[in-house]
N, C-alpha and C positions, 0 to 999 in steps of 0.2 A: 716672790712669785710662785704660784702653784706649780709643783713639779710634775703633775699629771696632765697629759694632753687629753682633751675631752672631745668626743664626737657629739655634736649638737643636733638633736632630733627636732625638726621643725614641725609644730603641730597646730598653728593658728590659722584661721580662715581670713578672707578678705574683709576690709572695712573701709570707712571714709577718713579723710585727713583732718577732720574737725577737732579731734581729741585723741589722746592715748586711751585705748580700750583694754581693760583687763581681760585676759583669756586664761584658759587652763595652763598651769605652770609647765615649764619646759622639763622634759625628762632627759637626764644626763646619765651617761655610763662611761667608765674608764675605758679608754681606747689604747693608751700606751703610758707606761710609767718609767721612772728612772732617768728622766730628762732634767737638765739644769737650765733654768731660765729660758724656755723656748719663747722666741719673739716673732717668728714668721714660719709659714709653711709654703711649700712649693711642690709642684708636680712636673715631671720632665716629659710626660707623654706616655708613660707606661703605668704599671700598678703600684709603683713605689711612692711614698710620701717622704719629702725631705724637710727636716726640722732644723731651723737656724737657732743655735744657742748663743746667747749674747756674748759670752766670754771669747768666742772665736772659733767654734766648730759647728759642723753640720752632721746630723745623724740621719739615718735612713730607717723608716718604718716600712717593713715589707708586708706586714699583715697585722691584724688586730693583736695587740700585746706582743708583737715581735719587733723589737728594736735591735738593729744590727749594732753590736758593741763597738766595732772599730768605726771611727768617724769617717764619713765620706770625704770630708776636708777638715783639717785642723791647722788654723793659722793663728792660734792663740798668742803666739809670741809677737805677731805683727799688729795685733788689735789692742787699741786703748779702750779698756772697759772699766776704767777707774771710777767713773760716775755712772749713776743708774740710767742715764739716757745715752750713754756712750756704748760702744761695742760693735759687734757684727750685727747688722740691723736688717739687711735685705738680701734677697736671692732671686735671680731670674734665669731661666733656661732659654736658650735660643729656640724659636718656634720649630726648627728642624734639628733639635738637640740630638735625637737618637741617631741622626746621620753625621752631624758635625762634631758633637762632643763638647761644644763650648757653652759655658755658663758664666754669669756675672754676679758679683757680690758688692755690697756697699758696707763699708766699715769705717770707723774712726781710727786713724793711724797717728803716730807720733805721741808726744807727751802733753800734759796740761790740757788745754782746751781742744787740742788736736786738729786734725785735718780730715775732712770728708773725702773718702777715696772710693772710686768705682774701679774694680779690677775684673779682668777676664781670666778664667782658668779653663783647663781642658781636662776631660776625664782620662784616666790611664787605660791600660789594656784590660784592667779589671773594672767592669761597669759599676761596681760598688765602691770604687776608690778614685778620687781625683788626683791629678798630678799637682802637688802643692808647689813644685818648682816651675810650673808653667805660667805663673802670674805675669800678666801684662797690665800695667796701670793705664787705665783708660782716661780717667778724669779725676782731678783733685781740686779742692777749694778749702782754704783755712777757715776754721771756726773761731769767732771772737769770744764765745762763751761755751761752756760745756753742755748746755741743754739745748733743746729744740733742734735736734739733728735730722728730723724726718727719717729717711733711710729706706723707705719702700721703693722698689724698682720693679717695673713690668715692661714687657714688650706690648706695644699697642696693636690694634688690628691692622695697622699700616706696616707692621714689621719693624718699626723704629723703637729704640729703647728710651723709656721715660724714667726720669729720676726725680723724686720728690725731696725738697730741702725745707727744713724749718727756717725761721727768720734769723737764726744765729744765736738766739738765746737771751738771757736776762729777762727783764720785764718791760712791757710797753714798747718793745722793738726800738731800743735806744739808737741803733744804727740806721733806723728807718729803711731796712732792707725790703720790707714787704711791698713798698711802692717804688722800688729802685729797679729799673730795667737794665742796669749795667752789670749786674752780678746775679748768681742763681739763688742766693738765700731768700727765703720767703716765697719760693715759687717752684716751678718744674722746668727741667730742661728736656729736650727731645733731640736725640742724636742717632746717626746711622752707624751701626757697628758691624755691618755685613762684610766689610773687607777686613779679613783677619790679618792682613799684612801691614795694617796701620792701626791707629787707635780708633778714631771715628771721623766722620765727615758730618757736615750740617745739611739736613734736608732742605731742598730749595723751597719747600712749602712751609718752612718755619716762618713765623710772623715777621721776624727781623732779618731774614736772610738777605744779604746784599745791601742792608740799610747803610746809608752814609752817616747816620747818627752814631752816638757812642753806646747804643743799646747792644746787649750781648746776643749774638745770633743764635746761641743755643737755647735761649729762653723761649718757652712755649706758653707758660702761664705764670701769674704772679698774684700777690695779695693773700698769701697763706701764712698762718702763724706756725703751725707744726702739723703737716699732713702725715701723721704717724702711720696710718694705714688707709690705703685707697686701692681701687681696682677698676678694671674695664669689664663691662658686661660682655661676656663672651659671645652673646648672640647679636647684640646691636652695635657693640663697640663704644657705647656711651661710657663716660667717666663718672665715677662716684668717689667722693673724698670725705673721709672723716677728719675734719680739721680741729685739732685740740684747742680749746679756748683758754682764756686767761682767768679772770675772776668772776665772770658773770654768765657766760654762755658757751655751750658746746654746739657745733653746727655740722650739718651734712651738706656738701655742695655737689652740684650736678653740672655736667657740660656735655652737649650732644656730640656724637661721633662725626668726624669729618670737618669740624669747624676749627680752623687753625688761626683764628683772629686774636689770640692771646687773651683769654679771660682774666679779668682782675677780680678776685674774690673779696677784696675790700680791706684786709688787714694791712696796716694798723689802724686805719680810719674807721673800720666797721668791725663789730663783733656780733655775730648773730644777725638780727634784723635792725640793730640800733647802732648809733655812733658809739665807739668804744668808750665805756665809762672811765673818766679820769684822764683821758688822753686828749691833748690839744688837737683841734680840728683844723689848724692852720695847714695849708697845702693839701687839704682834703676836699673832695667834691661832695655833692649831695648823694643820696642813696642811689639815684639813677645812674651814677657813674660806675657802679660796681655790680657784680653778679650776686644777687641775693641767694642765701642758702635755701634749700628745699625743706629743711627742718632745723629747728634750734631748740635747745633744752637749757632751762634756767638752772643755775647752780643752787638757787635758794628754794624754788618751788619743787618740793619733793612729791610730785604728783604721778611719778612713774612706779609707785609701789612702796614709798616710804623713805627712800634714800635719794638725796640730791645727786646730781651729776657733777663730775669733776674732770673727766678726760675721755672724750669719745674715742671709740675704737672702730674704725670703718671696717666693713665686711664686703660681701659679695651679693650680686644678684643671682638668685637661685635659678638654675636652668636644668635641673635634674628631672627624673621621671618618677621618683619614689613618692614625692609629696606634691601632687598636682595643684593643691590649693596655694602653694607658694610659688608657682611658676611665674617668673618675671618680677618677683618681689625682692627688694633689697633687705639684707639681714645685717644687723650691726648691734653694738653694745656700748657699754661705758665701764671704765675701770673701777669707779666707785659704786654706781647704782647697781651694776651687775645684771640688770634685766636685758633679755634679748628682744629686740624690736624688729619689726618687719613692716615695710610699706612699699607701695608702688607709686610711681610718679603720678601726682594728682590724686592720691587716695589717702585714707586715714592710716595712722600708725596703729599697729597691733602690738600689745605686750605678749610675748610668747611664753 
């Protein structure tokens, strides 16, 4: 993985969603160096940027090219990073972090295939140093395989903590977790962590709160293969998900804010806009039973600039003031293709 963290300058105008349109190439500049496998970024409400490093530490960037050498948090000894999809994978600060001092991380613990763990930590008296001994384990779930761990975590506009899980790994979802409502794998959970005297409670507005069935009350969404990176639009609260595909399609999913009816994004029955190639459709519904993606990219058709897609990396809806042409547009990329794309709901994709 590239050791340099880059600031991406967005330069493409609006277009329609009929096709991918080639635009002037993206200009990049080094913003920070000396990092080791950075996998996630987060902001706590001030001018600092926090960088999650897969092996198990978090670094602070206080300004361009200024990386604080001492880690904000170092839990390397607790993190299982043996395989390239394992490690410390997610970070989320409480909405009132500058007052409360609490933040949350997602990492793989244990040995072998490991266990997904969400933990709460607290900052020390030094704002640039967390108290590594303050860990409270909030949620754990064992992983059947080493890959497809998801790991992105965010607070939603409702103040609840959302955690994205992959389908548990291997290929073709052999455990059929994507369509299983009795466990979190292949979906997202939504929990209330506002009471620091306990681990979490379940919001009453969760789709399966109080259900008499064997559905897991934490579950908020399902049908995802590996939501490696996803985000909420900070203006509207809408959800955007980059769901990593298998052998044929990469997809971007969308769900509107305030709808807690448990979206089912289709995996393992659907990949992109089609029935998953090579996967039995027994126990699967038709296309109308699932939430279709808002964009899908073929692994074979290299029409995004010459390189086929292999692993979508979800991004963010731009709500800044520096680039007015990008206001309200979703910005994302792919691990193999490397192009940065931008589009608005119902509009065409631009190559940046």
